[in-house]
C-alpha positions in Angstrom: 2.7 -3.1 -23.9 1.1 -1.4 -26.8 0.0 2.2 -26.7 -3.6 2.5 -25.6 -6.1 5.3 -25.2 -6.6 6.3 -21.6 -10.3 5.7 -21.8 -9.7 2.1 -23.0 -7.1 1.7 -20.3 -9.6 2.6 -17.6 -12.4 0.4 -19.2 -10.1 -2.6 -19.5 -9.0 -2.3 -15.8 -12.2 -0.9 -14.2 -12.9 -4.2 -12.3 -9.5 -4.0 -10.7 -10.0 -0.4 -9.6 -13.5 -1.1 -8.3 -12.3 -4.1 -6.4 -9.7 -1.9 -4.6 -12.1 1.1 -4.1 -14.8 -1.2 -2.7 -12.7 -1.9 0.3 -13.8 1.4 1.7 -17.2 2.9 2.5 -17.8 6.2 0.8 -18.7 7.5 -2.6 -17.5 4.6 -4.8 -17.4 6.7 -7.9 -15.1 9.3 -6.2 -12.8 6.5 -5.1 -12.9 5.0 -8.6 -11.8 8.3 -10.1 -8.9 8.5 -7.6 -8.0 5.0 -8.5 -8.0 5.9 -12.2 -5.2 8.4 -11.4 -3.1 5.6 -9.9 -3.8 3.4 -12.9 -2.7 6.1 -15.4 0.5 6.8 -13.4 1.2 3.0 -13.4 0.7 2.9 -17.2 3.0 5.8 -17.8 5.8 4.1 -15.8 5.2 0.5 -16.8 8.0 -1.2 -18.7 6.9 -4.3 -20.7 10.2 -5.9 -19.8 9.1 -6.0 -16.2 8.5 -9.6 -15.0 5.1 -8.6 -13.5 1.9 -8.4 -15.4 0.5 -4.9 -15.8 -2.3 -5.5 -13.3 0.2 -6.7 -10.7 2.4 -3.6 -11.3 -0.6 -1.3 -11.2 -2.1 -2.6 -8.0 0.2 -0.6 -5.6 -0.3 2.6 -7.7 -4.1 2.3 -7.5 -4.1 1.3 -3.8 -1.5 4.0 -2.9 -3.4 6.7 -4.6 -6.7 5.8 -2.8 -4.8 5.3 0.4 -3.4 8.9 0.3 -6.9 10.2 -0.6 -8.3 8.4 2.4 -5.7 9.9 4.7 -6.8 13.3 3.6 -10.6 12.6 3.9 -11.3 11.2 7.3 -15.1 10.9 6.7 -14.6 7.8 4.6 -15.3 4.6 6.6 -14.0 1.0 6.2 -16.2 -1.6 4.5 -18.0 -4.3 6.4 -16.1 -7.0 4.5 -12.8 -5.5 5.7 -14.1 -5.3 9.3 -15.2 -9.0 9.1 -11.8 -10.1 7.7 -10.0 -8.1 10.4 -12.1 -9.9 13.0 -11.3 -13.3 11.4 -7.6 -12.4 11.4 -7.7 -11.5 15.1 -9.4 -14.7 16.0 -7.0 -16.7 14.0 -4.1 -14.9 15.6 -5.4 -15.7 19.1 -6.0 -19.4 18.2 -2.6 -19.9 16.6 -0.9 -18.1 19.5 -2.3 -20.6 21.9 -1.5 -23.5 19.5 2.1 -22.5 18.9 2.7 -20.8 22.2 4.2 -17.9 20.3 3.1 -15.1 17.9 2.1 -16.6 14.5 3.7 -15.3 11.4 1.7 -13.6 8.6 2.5 -16.6 6.4 0.9 -18.9 9.1 -2.1 -16.7 9.3 -2.4 -16.7 5.6 -2.2 -20.4 5.4 -4.7 -20.9 8.2 -7.3 -18.5 6.8 -6.5 -19.6 3.2 -6.1 -16.0 2.0 -3.2 -14.3 0.2 -0.7 -12.8 2.7 -1.1 -9.4 1.2 -4.7 -9.4 2.3 -3.6 -9.6 5.9 -1.2 -6.7 5.5 -3.7 -4.7 3.6 -6.4 -5.2 6.2 -4.1 -4.0 8.9 -3.4 -0.9 6.9 -7.1 -0.2 6.3 -8.0 -0.7 10.0 -5.2 1.6 10.9 -6.9 4.3 8.9 -10.2 3.7 10.7 -8.7 3.9 14.1 -6.2 6.8 13.8 -6.9 10.4 13.1 -5.1 12.2 10.3 -2.4 13.8 12.4 -1.5 10.4 14.0 -1.4 8.8 10.6 1.0 11.4 9.4 3.1 10.9 12.5 3.0 7.1 11.9 4.2 7.5 8.4 6.9 9.9 9.7 8.1 7.1 12.0 8.0 4.6 9.2 10.5 6.6 7.2 12.9 6.4 10.2 12.7 9.7 12.2 12.3 9.7 15.9 11.4 13.3 16.6 8.4 14.8 15.0 6.3 17.9 14.8 3.5 19.1 12.6 5.6 21.2 10.3 8.0 18.3 9.7 5.1 16.0 9.0 4.0 18.3 6.2 7.5 18.4 4.9 7.6 14.6 4.8 4.4 14.5 2.8 5.8 17.0 0.3 9.0 15.0 0.1 7.1 11.8 -0.8 5.5 13.7 -3.7 8.9 14.4 -5.1 9.8 10.8 -5.5 9.6 9.2 -8.9 7.1 6.5 -9.5 9.4 3.5 -8.8 10.7 5.1 -5.6 7.2 5.8 -4.4 6.1 2.3 -5.3 9.0 0.9 -3.2 8.0 3.0 -0.2 4.3 2.0 -0.6 5.2 -1.7 -0.6 7.6 -1.5 2.3 5.8 0.9 4.6 2.1 0.7 3.6 1.9 -3.0 2.6 4.6 -4.0 5.2 6.3 -6.2 2.5 9.7 -7.4 3.3 12.7 -6.7 1.1 12.8 -10.3 0.1 9.1 -10.3 -0.9 9.6 -7.2 -3.1 12.8 -8.7 -4.6 10.9 -11.9 -5.6 8.0 -9.9 -7.0 10.3 -7.7 -9.0 12.7 -10.4 -10.2 15.8 -8.9 -8.5 17.8 -9.9 -5.5 17.2 -8.7 -2.0 20.5 -6.8 -1.9 19.4 -4.6 -4.7 16.1 -3.8 -3.0 18.0 -3.0 0.2 20.3 -0.6 -1.6 17.4 1.1 -3.4 15.5 1.5 -0.2 18.5 3.1 1.5 18.9 5.5 -1.4 15.2 6.5 -1.3 15.3 7.1 2.5 18.4 9.2 2.1 16.6 11.2 -0.7 13.6 11.8 1.6 15.8 13.1 4.3 17.6 15.4 1.9 14.3 16.8 0.8 13.5 17.7 4.4 
């Protein structure tokens, strides 16, 4: 990937940033500026030898940056489009549960609704933001990382620990614990095997615990 001025980088990818930012109700320009930070971080860490296109690589950086901003600014609401999609997912879930007489998988929901599977996972994450207060969200993230006991001081430590991860480690955590992607899905997207992803995840979780 050729070196590019940051201004041109943002201009060339502004549609992507706006599409992610528009999932939330709030000051769109504020969310856009936050998304730009994620875009720039992605650009600084992107390796042209990666099997993914830059926009694919940048998506979790942009989404993750906005997601963290949303967690810290509880006055921002979820867009009507996300609410409608969540309603459609819930109705599809109920229908398929009756049809199959079991819980449908996300892949089955994705196929039934004819939407990408990541949209289902993303919508759940966004709706979690709207229904949980900030402290609960922090506690939920705390549980995601694998700890059973929790208190407010430790939640703060966890957030600080996440900031100490490098870009690739943070991207892995975002995909696994914010997007709810499986190790196999991440492996396929990254062009590596599932064993490597599993090992890397274990290392990152160990590192998070050591920071705490």
